[in-house]
C-alpha positions in Angstrom: 45.8 27.0 27.6 44.4 23.5 26.7 46.4 20.9 24.8 44.5 21.5 21.5 44.8 25.3 21.9 48.5 25.0 22.5 49.0 22.9 19.3 46.8 25.4 17.3 49.0 28.3 18.5 52.1 26.7 16.8 53.3 27.6 13.3 52.3 25.2 10.5 55.9 23.9 10.2 56.0 23.2 14.0 52.7 21.3 13.8 54.0 19.2 10.9 57.1 18.2 12.9 55.1 17.4 16.0 52.6 15.4 14.0 55.5 13.4 12.6 56.8 12.7 16.2 53.3 11.7 17.2 53.1 9.4 14.1 56.4 7.7 14.8 55.6 7.1 18.5 52.1 5.8 17.7 53.0 3.4 14.9 56.7 2.6 15.6 56.9 3.1 19.4 60.0 5.3 19.1 61.7 8.3 17.5 65.2 9.7 17.7 66.7 13.1 16.7 68.2 11.6 13.4 64.7 10.8 12.2 63.5 14.4 12.5 66.7 15.7 11.1 66.5 13.4 8.0 62.8 14.0 7.4 62.7 17.8 7.8 66.3 18.9 7.2 66.4 20.7 10.6 69.6 21.2 12.6 70.2 18.9 15.6 69.4 21.7 18.0 66.1 22.3 16.2 65.2 18.6 16.5 66.0 18.7 20.2 63.7 21.7 20.6 60.8 19.9 18.8 61.1 16.8 20.9 61.2 19.0 24.1 58.1 20.9 22.9 56.2 17.7 22.2 57.2 16.4 25.6 56.0 19.6 27.2 52.6 19.5 25.5 52.0 15.7 25.9 54.3 14.4 28.7 52.3 11.2 29.0 53.0 10.3 25.4 56.8 10.2 25.4 59.7 9.0 27.6 63.4 9.3 27.0 65.6 6.2 27.0 68.9 7.6 28.0 70.9 4.4 27.5 69.9 4.2 23.8 69.4 8.0 23.3 66.0 7.5 21.9 62.5 8.6 22.8 59.9 5.9 23.3 56.1 5.8 23.5 54.6 6.5 27.0 52.4 3.9 28.6 49.5 6.4 28.7 49.9 7.5 25.1 47.0 9.2 23.5 47.6 10.6 20.0 48.0 14.3 19.9 46.9 14.5 16.2 44.1 12.9 14.2 45.9 10.4 11.9 43.6 9.6 9.0 43.7 5.9 8.2 44.2 6.4 4.4 47.2 8.7 4.9 48.7 6.4 7.5 48.4 3.3 5.3 49.8 5.3 2.3 52.8 6.4 4.4 53.4 2.9 5.7 53.3 1.4 2.2 54.9 4.2 0.2 57.0 6.2 2.6 56.9 9.9 3.2 58.0 12.1 0.3 57.6 15.6 -1.0 58.0 14.7 -4.7 61.6 16.0 -4.8 63.7 12.9 -5.4 61.1 10.1 -5.7 63.3 7.7 -3.7 60.8 7.0 -0.9 60.8 3.6 0.7 58.0 1.7 2.6 58.2 2.4 6.3 57.3 -1.2 7.1 57.2 -4.4 5.0 54.0 -3.9 3.0 52.6 -5.4 -0.1 49.6 -4.0 -2.0 48.2 -4.9 -5.4 50.0 -3.3 -8.3 48.0 -0.6 -10.1 47.6 -1.7 -13.7 46.3 1.6 -14.8 48.3 4.8 -14.0 47.5 8.2 -15.6 50.3 9.9 -17.4 51.4 13.0 -15.5 51.5 15.1 -18.7 47.8 14.3 -19.2 46.7 14.5 -15.6 48.4 17.8 -14.8 46.6 19.9 -17.5 43.3 18.2 -16.6 43.8 19.2 -13.0 44.7 22.8 -14.0 41.4 22.9 -16.0 39.4 21.7 -13.0 41.1 24.3 -10.8 40.7 27.2 -13.3 37.1 26.1 -14.3 38.1 26.1 -17.9 37.1 23.8 -20.9 39.8 21.6 -22.3 40.2 20.2 -25.8 41.2 16.6 -25.9 41.6 13.6 -28.2 39.7 10.8 -26.7 39.6 7.0 -27.4 36.2 5.6 -26.6 35.3 1.9 -26.5 32.1 2.5 -28.3 32.9 5.2 -30.9 36.7 5.0 -31.3 38.9 8.1 -31.5 37.5 11.6 -31.6 38.3 15.2 -30.9 36.2 16.7 -28.1 35.9 19.7 -25.8 35.0 18.8 -22.2 34.5 20.9 -19.1 36.0 18.9 -16.2 35.1 19.5 -12.6 36.2 16.5 -10.5 38.5 13.4 -10.5 37.0 10.0 -9.6 39.0 7.1 -8.3 37.1 3.9 -9.0 39.7 1.7 -7.3 40.6 0.3 -10.7 41.3 3.4 -12.7 41.0 7.2 -12.6 38.2 9.1 -14.4 37.4 12.8 -14.8 33.8 13.9 -14.5 33.1 16.5 -17.1 30.5 18.0 -19.4 31.0 16.7 -22.9 30.1 19.2 -25.6 30.0 16.6 -28.3 27.1 14.6 -26.7 25.7 17.5 -24.6 25.9 15.3 -21.5 27.8 15.0 -18.3 30.0 11.9 -18.6 33.0 10.1 -17.1 36.3 10.1 -19.1 39.0 7.6 -18.4 42.2 9.6 -18.0 44.4 7.0 -19.6 42.3 7.3 -22.8 42.9 11.1 -23.0 45.6 12.6 -25.3 46.9 16.1 -26.0 44.7 18.0 -23.4 44.8 21.8 -24.2 43.2 24.3 -21.9 40.9 26.8 -23.6 40.8 30.4 -22.4 37.0 30.7 -22.1 34.3 30.4 -19.4 32.0 27.4 -19.3 28.4 27.9 -20.2 25.8 27.9 -17.4 24.5 24.4 -18.4 28.0 23.0 -18.3 28.6 23.6 -14.6 28.5 20.8 -12.1 25.3 21.9 -10.3 23.5 20.9 -13.5 24.9 17.3 -13.3 21.9 15.4 -11.8 23.9 12.2 -11.3 26.6 14.1 -9.5 24.4 16.2 -7.3 22.0 13.4 -6.4 22.9 11.5 -3.2 21.8 7.9 -2.8 21.6 6.1 0.5 22.8 2.5 0.5 22.5 -0.1 3.2 24.9 -3.0 3.2 24.5 -6.1 5.3 26.4 -9.4 5.6 25.5 -11.6 2.7 22.7 -13.9 3.9 24.4 -17.1 2.6 27.3 -16.6 5.2 27.2 -18.8 8.3 29.2 -16.3 10.4 27.8 -12.8 9.7 29.4 -11.5 12.9 32.9 -11.8 11.3 31.7 -9.6 8.4 30.4 -7.1 10.9 33.9 -7.0 12.4 35.6 -6.7 9.0 33.6 -3.6 8.1 33.1 -2.1 11.5 29.3 -2.4 11.2 27.0 -0.8 13.8 23.6 -2.2 14.2 24.4 -5.0 11.7 24.9 -2.8 8.6 26.9 -0.2 6.8 24.9 2.9 5.8 26.5 5.0 3.2 25.6 8.2 1.3 27.3 8.4 -2.1 26.9 10.4 -5.3 24.8 8.6 -7.9 27.6 9.2 -10.4 30.0 6.9 -8.4 27.7 4.4 -6.8 28.1 1.7 -9.5 31.9 1.9 -9.4 31.9 1.6 -5.6 29.5 -1.4 -5.6 31.6 -3.2 -8.2 34.9 -2.5 -6.4 33.5 -3.8 -3.1 31.8 -6.8 -4.7 28.4 -6.0 -3.2 25.7 -8.4 -4.3 22.9 -6.1 -5.6 20.5 -8.8 -6.8 17.0 -8.5 -5.2 17.2 -12.2 -4.0 20.9 -12.2 -3.0 21.6 -14.9 -5.5 25.3 -14.4 -6.1 27.0 -17.2 -4.3 30.7 -16.7 -5.3 33.2 -16.3 -2.5 33.9 -12.6 -3.2 30.4 -11.5 -2.4 30.5 -10.8 1.4 28.0 -7.9 1.4 24.4 -7.6 0.1 22.6 -4.4 -0.8 19.5 -4.8 1.3 17.4 -2.3 -0.7 18.3 -2.7 -4.4 15.6 -0.1 -5.3 17.9 2.5 -3.8 19.7 2.3 -7.2 16.6 3.4 -9.2 17.6 6.1 -11.6 21.4 5.6 -11.1 22.9 5.5 -14.6 25.9 3.4 -13.7 23.9 0.9 -11.7 24.5 -1.6 -14.5 28.0 -2.0 -13.1 26.7 -3.2 -9.8 27.0 -7.0 -9.5 23.7 -8.8 -9.9 21.7 -5.5 -10.4 18.4 -5.8 -12.2 16.5 -2.8 -13.4 13.0 -2.8 -11.9 10.4 -4.1 -14.2 8.2 -1.4 -15.8 4.7 -1.3 -14.3 1.9 -2.0 -16.8 -1.3 0.0 -16.4 -4.7 -1.8 -16.6 -7.6 -0.2 -18.3 -10.9 -0.7 -16.4 
């Protein structure tokens, strides 16, 4: 049985504990029985069995330091599990937690920008239930353009713009698919009815349309090779496929200069969208720094 097959044959709980051992060795270089006992609430004998099992499956990854009674990373370590970067960074910054006591601590000294906009859980939870159940939800919404109103929306996805959370939904008041800022929603109430056919996400053109974007180091920069390192570029660019409905938010968050002549010279613009016409027809392209709508072509009469 191969190493991956052996891991797959384990129970879900065993894989979780072995993944934690793998994580601690990979990012901290060591793990002891007390760490497993504290994290999972297992008995000391159970922690010993888990460490022995990990050592059996990946002997090159782990060595036992008898004098300090701790397991250390092996010189030929190769991670047994795929540790997704976002989850790792979240764990390092926020700690592990199951939502029981809320008293998690960062695993390493880590500072990250404070989120200024956090959805209320008593609003987010009903919206999530509506998405899961595919049900409309009645809300009171506060719009920058039209003020407060009562609406019924049919939500189908959450969108993290990096600055705030939205819900993508069909809006029965306007008859359009729109983004609703979750912090502006009050008193969400699920309705016990099915959405209409035209309210379903496969009819949201901006959501179903995928745009291809190509980012390159900003032409004004003297050392483009450093930007290539920052973003892990291959062949000198980043090629991304994103939903039209989120493209503008992403370009704003990453400070991508979307002007056709890369004219934005401020320090924050390290990337340039090499083909601004890729945003043609993207409704939220107006959020993209420097974006200019293509000039309408005028027809000549012969």
